C-alpha positions in Angstrom: 100.4 90.0 170.4 102.9 92.0 168.3 101.4 93.8 165.3 102.1 92.1 162.0 104.4 94.0 159.7 102.9 95.8 156.7 103.2 94.3 153.2 105.9 95.8 151.1 104.5 98.5 149.0 104.9 99.3 145.3 106.1 102.8 146.3 109.1 101.3 148.2 109.9 98.7 145.6 110.0 101.3 142.8 112.3 103.5 145.0 114.7 100.4 145.5 114.8 99.8 141.7 115.5 103.5 141.0 118.3 103.7 143.6 119.9 100.5 142.4 119.3 98.5 145.5 117.7 95.7 143.5 117.0 95.1 139.8 113.7 94.8 138.2 114.5 91.2 137.2 115.4 90.3 140.8 112.1 91.8 142.0 110.3 89.7 139.4 112.0 86.5 140.4 111.2 87.1 144.0 107.5 87.8 143.0 107.2 84.7 141.0 108.6 82.7 143.7 106.1 84.0 146.2 103.3 83.3 143.8 104.5 79.7 143.3 104.7 79.2 147.1 101.6 81.0 148.1 99.0 80.8 145.3 98.1 77.2 145.7 96.5 78.0 149.2 94.4 81.0 147.9 93.8 80.3 144.2 94.2 84.0 143.2 95.8 83.6 139.7 94.3 82.1 136.6 97.3 82.7 134.5 100.9 83.9 134.8 102.5 86.1 132.1 106.1 85.0 132.7 107.7 85.8 129.3 106.1 89.2 129.1 107.0 90.1 132.7 110.7 89.1 132.0 110.8 91.3 128.9 109.3 94.2 130.8 111.6 93.8 133.7 114.7 93.5 131.5 113.6 96.7 129.6 113.6 98.6 133.0 117.0 97.3 133.9 118.3 98.3 130.5 117.0 101.8 130.9 118.7 102.2 134.2 121.9 100.8 132.8 121.7 103.6 130.1 121.4 106.2 132.9 117.8 107.1 132.0 115.3 108.5 134.4 113.0 105.7 135.4 109.2 106.0 135.5 107.3 106.1 138.8 106.4 102.3 139.0 109.7 101.1 137.6 110.0 97.3 138.2 106.9 97.0 140.4 105.2 93.6 139.8 101.3 93.8 139.4 98.5 91.6 138.3 95.1 92.3 136.8 91.6 90.8 137.2 90.9 88.5 134.2 88.6 91.0 132.5 91.4 93.4 131.4 92.6 92.7 128.0 96.2 91.6 127.9 97.7 91.2 124.4 98.1 87.6 123.5 96.0 86.3 126.4 92.3 85.3 126.3 90.1 87.5 128.5 88.1 84.9 130.5 86.1 87.3 132.6 85.7 84.3 135.0 83.7 82.4 132.4 84.0 79.1 130.7 81.9 80.6 127.8 84.9 82.9 127.0 87.6 80.3 127.1 87.5 79.7 123.2 87.6 83.4 122.4 90.7 84.5 120.5 93.5 86.2 122.5 93.3 89.9 122.9 94.9 91.9 120.1 96.0 94.8 122.3 96.2 95.7 126.0 93.4 97.5 127.8 94.2 101.2 128.0 95.1 101.0 131.8 97.4 98.0 131.2 99.2 99.9 128.5 99.5 103.0 130.7 100.9 101.0 133.6 103.5 99.5 131.3 104.5 103.0 130.2 104.8 103.8 134.0 107.3 101.0 134.4 105.1 98.4 136.1 105.6 94.7 135.3 102.6 92.5 134.6 103.0 89.1 136.2 99.5 87.5 135.7 95.7 87.5 135.6 93.4 87.0 138.5 90.4 85.0 139.4 87.0 86.6 139.8 83.2 86.0 139.9 81.9 85.0 136.5 81.3 88.0 134.4 81.9 90.2 137.5 78.5 89.3 138.9 79.1 88.4 142.6 80.7 89.4 145.8 82.4 86.1 146.9 84.6 84.8 144.0 83.4 81.3 144.5 83.8 80.5 140.9 82.5 77.2 139.6 84.8 77.0 136.7 88.2 78.1 138.1 87.6 77.4 141.8 87.0 79.6 144.9 89.6 82.2 145.8 90.4 81.9 149.5 90.9 84.7 152.0 94.6 85.1 152.8 93.9 85.6 156.5 91.7 82.5 156.8 91.6 80.0 154.0 88.2 78.8 155.1 86.6 82.2 154.2 85.8 84.0 151.1 88.0 86.7 149.6 85.1 88.8 148.5 84.3 89.7 144.9 84.0 90.2 142.2 87.7 91.2 142.3 88.5 88.5 144.8 91.7 87.3 143.1 92.9 90.9 143.2 92.2 91.3 146.9 93.7 88.0 147.8 96.9 88.4 145.7 97.6 91.8 147.4 96.4 90.6 150.9 98.7 87.5 150.7 101.6 89.7 149.8 102.0 88.0 146.4 101.9 91.3 144.5 101.8 94.8 146.0 99.3 96.1 143.4 96.4 94.7 141.4 93.8 96.0 139.2 90.0 95.2 139.6 86.7 96.6 138.6 84.0 97.9 140.7 80.3 97.9 139.5 78.5 97.4 142.7 81.4 97.2 145.2 83.8 94.7 143.6 86.9 96.6 144.6 85.8 97.7 148.0 84.3 94.3 149.1 87.5 92.3 148.6 89.6 95.2 149.9 87.6 95.1 153.1 87.6 91.3 153.5 91.3 90.8 152.5 92.6 93.7 154.5 94.0 95.9 151.7 93.6 99.4 150.4 91.1 99.8 147.6 90.3 102.9 145.4 87.0 103.2 143.4 87.6 106.4 141.6 85.0 109.0 140.5 83.0 107.5 137.6 84.8 108.6 134.4 88.3 109.2 135.9 89.9 105.9 134.7 89.4 104.6 131.2 87.6 101.2 130.5 88.9 100.7 127.0 89.7 97.0 126.6 87.9 96.1 129.9 85.2 93.4 129.5 82.0 95.3 130.2 79.2 94.4 132.7 77.1 97.5 133.4 78.2 100.6 131.3 76.3 102.9 133.7 78.1 101.6 136.8 81.4 100.1 135.8 84.6 101.6 137.3 88.2 100.6 136.9 89.8 100.4 140.4 93.0 99.5 142.2 93.8 97.3 145.2 97.1 97.9 146.9 99.4 97.5 149.9 99.4 101.3 150.7 97.7 104.7 150.0 100.8 105.9 148.1 100.4 102.9 145.7 96.8 103.8 145.0 98.0 107.3 144.1 100.8 106.2 141.8 98.5 103.8 140.0 95.8 106.4 139.6 98.2 109.0 138.2 99.6 106.6 135.8 96.2 105.4 134.5 93.9 108.5 134.5 93.0 110.6 131.5 90.6 110.6 128.5 90.5 107.6 126.3 88.9 107.2 122.9 87.8 103.7 123.7 85.7 104.8 126.7 83.2 107.7 126.0 82.4 108.1 129.7 86.1 108.8 130.6 87.0 112.4 130.6 90.2 114.4 131.3 89.6 115.5 134.8 92.8 117.7 135.1 94.6 114.9 136.9 94.9 113.8 140.4 96.7 116.5 142.5 99.1 114.9 145.0 100.2 115.2 147.7 97.0 116.8 149.1 97.3 117.7 152.8 94.0 117.3 154.8 92.7 120.8 155.1 92.3 122.4 158.4 88.8 122.3 159.7 88.0 119.2 157.6 84.3 118.5 157.9 83.9 114.8 158.3 80.5 113.1 158.8 79.5 109.5 159.5 76.8 108.0 157.3 74.0 106.7 159.4 70.6 105.3 158.5 71.0 102.5 155.9 74.7 102.4 156.7 74.2 102.0 160.4 71.3 99.5 160.1 73.5 97.1 158.2 76.7 97.4 160.0 77.8 94.6 162.3 79.8 95.1 165.5 83.2 94.9 163.8 82.1 97.4 161.1 80.8 99.8 163.7 83.9 99.7 165.7 86.1 100.3 162.7 84.0 103.3 161.6 84.2 104.7 165.2 87.9 104.4 165.3 88.2 106.2 161.9 85.7 108.9 162.9 87.6 109.6 166.2 91.0 109.8 164.3 89.5 112.2 161.7 87.5 114.2 164.2 84.1 113.5 162.7 81.5 116.1 163.6 78.4 114.0 163.6 76.0 111.6 161.7 74.3 112.4 158.5 71.7 110.3 156.6 71.8 109.6 152.8 68.0 109.2 152.6 68.0 107.6 149.1 70.7 105.1 149.9 68.3 102.1 149.9 66.6 103.5 146.6 70.1 103.9 145.0 70.9 100.3 145.9 67.6 99.2 144.3 68.3 101.3 141.2 71.8 99.7 141.0 70.2 96.2 141.1 67.8 97.1 138.2 70.6 98.7 136.1 72.8 95.6 136.7 70.1 93.2 135.7 69.0 95.2 132.6 72.4 96.1 131.2 74.2 92.9 132.2 71.3 90.8 130.9 71.2 92.6 127.6 74.9 92.1 127.2 74.8 88.4 127.6 71.3 87.7 126.2 72.3 86.0 122.9 74.8 83.7 124.6 72.4 82.9 127.3 70.0 81.8 124.6 72.5 79.6 122.7 75.1 78.6 125.3 73.1 78.6 128.6 74.7 75.5 130.1 78.2 77.1 129.8 77.3 79.8 132.4 77.7 79.0 136.0 74.4 78.7 138.0 75.4 81.6 140.3 75.0 84.2 137.7 73.2 82.8 134.7 69.7 82.9 136.2 70.1 86.4 137.4 71.4 87.5 134.1 68.5 85.8 132.3 66.0 87.4 134.6 67.6 90.8 134.1 67.4 90.5 130.3 63.5 90.2 130.7 63.0 93.2 132.9 60.7 95.9 131.2 62.4 98.9 129.7 60.2 101.1 132.0 62.2 99.8 135.0 65.4 100.8 133.4 64.2 104.3 132.8 62.9 104.6 136.4 66.2 103.3 137.7 68.1 105.9 135.9 65.8 108.6 137.2 66.3 107.4 140.8 70.0 107.3 140.2 69.9 110.9 139.2 67.9 112.0 142.1 70.3 110.1 144.5 73.3 111.8 142.9 71.7 115.2 143.4 71.0 114.4 147.0 74.5 113.1 147.6 75.9 116.4 146.3 73.8 118.3 148.9 75.5 116.2 151.6 78.8 117.6 150.5 77.6 121.1 151.1 77.8 120.2 154.8 80.7 117.8 154.8 84.0 117.3 152.9 84.3 113.6 153.7 81.8 110.9 154.7 82.6 107.6 156.5 80.8 104.3 156.3 81.6 100.6 156.6 82.8 98.9 153.4 81.0 95.6 154.2 78.5 94.7 156.9 80.6 92.0 158.4 84.2 90.5 158.0 84.6 87.6 155.6 81.9 84.8 155.9 82.9 81.2 155.4 83.2 79.8 151.9 80.0 78.0 150.9 77.9 79.8 153.5 74.6 80.8 151.8 74.0 83.6 154.4 75.4 85.6 157.3 73.5 86.7 160.4 73.3 90.4 161.1 71.1 91.8 164.0 69.2 88.5 164.3 68.5 88.5 160.5 69.9 86.1 158.0 71.1 87.8 154.8 72.1 86.1 151.6 75.9 86.3 151.4 76.3 86.6 147.6 74.0 89.7 147.3 74.4 91.3 150.8 78.2 91.7 151.1 77.7 94.8 148.9 74.9 96.3 150.8 76.9 99.3 151.9 79.0 99.7 148.7 76.2 99.7 146.1 74.6 103.0 147.0 77.9 104.8 146.5 78.6 103.0 143.2 75.2 104.0 141.9 76.0 107.7 142.1 79.7 107.3 141.1 81.4 109.0 144.1 85.1 108.5 144.7 85.9 106.1 147.5 88.9 104.7 149.3 88.4 101.6 151.4 90.9 101.4 154.2 91.8 98.1 156.0 91.1 98.3 159.8 91.8 95.6 162.4 90.5 94.6 165.8 92.3 96.4 168.6 93.8 93.2 170.0 95.6 92.6 166.6 93.9 89.4 166.0 90.9 88.4 163.9 89.8 89.3 160.5 90.1 92.7 158.8 87.2 95.0 157.7 87.2 98.1 155.6 86.0 101.6 156.2 84.8 103.7 153.1 86.2 107.3 152.9 83.8 109.0 150.5 84.2 112.4 148.8 82.4 114.6 146.3 82.9 113.9 142.6 86.5 114.4 141.4 87.7 114.8 145.0 89.6 111.5 145.0 92.5 113.5 146.5 90.5 113.9 149.7 89.7 110.3 150.1 93.3 109.5 149.5 94.6 112.1 151.9 92.3 110.8 154.7 93.5 107.3 153.9 97.1 108.4 154.2 96.3 110.0 157.6 94.8 106.8 159.0 97.7 104.9 157.6 100.3 107.3 159.2 98.5 106.8 162.6 98.8 103.0 162.2 95.0 102.5 162.2 94.8 101.5 158.5 97.4 99.0 157.3 97.8 96.0 154.9 99.4 93.4 157.1 101.3 90.2 156.3 98.9 87.3 157.0 99.8 84.9 159.7 102.7 87.2 161.1 
């Protein structure tokens, strides 16, 4: 079978606009036509921002007509998970309970920065309610379907973002990652996903879930797209006290000679199915991994992440759970309610475990520059399946698709999930996590670019 072509990247589209091969308005019209044709099958979008998009595209074309130097993402269509504030739009966060809220008065910081970089916002994307889930089987707005097999989930909670990029509707989408919500849909939909170092990208104007764990992230058609988006969005923001000026993402970063690559074993091997194991082995061989290393507190870090998620998420929604309980979907409301009742001592202990896990992770990077692990235990399960089988054990799908992502989220390390495919070129994709020390996002991205250049990692057109 001939290998499917790659999805058109934001990097290439911006080049075409800069060089006059196509106008931003033409790109927008093509994008909207793809969405009209392709979205009904996957249900990725909850709203289109047509009028805004046309104004932004026209502004780019006007700048080029005046002979101005165009910004790096000039004319590139993109979409955002429906928890990013978009001026004039209601931020649903996947919930019915938010539908009556007033429209946002200003853009989220990252949306404003992408606009300054020339990107054109075309719409808002489906997600698990209040970002609490890994499947985007949303009761209120319908399930988002996997672009490579419509009977299967797209992952979550940024499922609309993964599906929109994976289907080739947009080359770039924003998501959020608290426990794996960028990497899980990136893995299942076969796209590149970047969860940056905690504190690199600002969360101002992003509907919160768990302050201790929330990250802004990007899903894209190529590594270079991830880089362009990160460079445009990074930097301190007064609306997010956790966001700092990291000195910027240095790029291009060549992979250093003698790169020390390790494969995470233990917890990450225990919950890796056959497809996940094969994908990691292929990446390890290409990057000349030196051996296996164990992150001993991985399971404890995942448990701490569960407690933090329950406590902070439950506290955030406690009052509305008390007064508007029936407006929450069953998938999330009972877990949020239970989380709001957890004792404060558990939260303190979880933060202590988180700190110890972080310190242990730093010690791993005294031996290795880069660590590899599967992004999800298995490829995309069927929509509606309560569980999937791994090693003869039935695991609950909604909670367990993040088994291998949560320990990394808990300690805030930078990760790029790269899309890998079966050798025969058929079947469903699965992601491999490329993990580096804090603030070394450049190493993750450089390794991603290497795997992409070798043809091992690629976002492919579905059905081709």
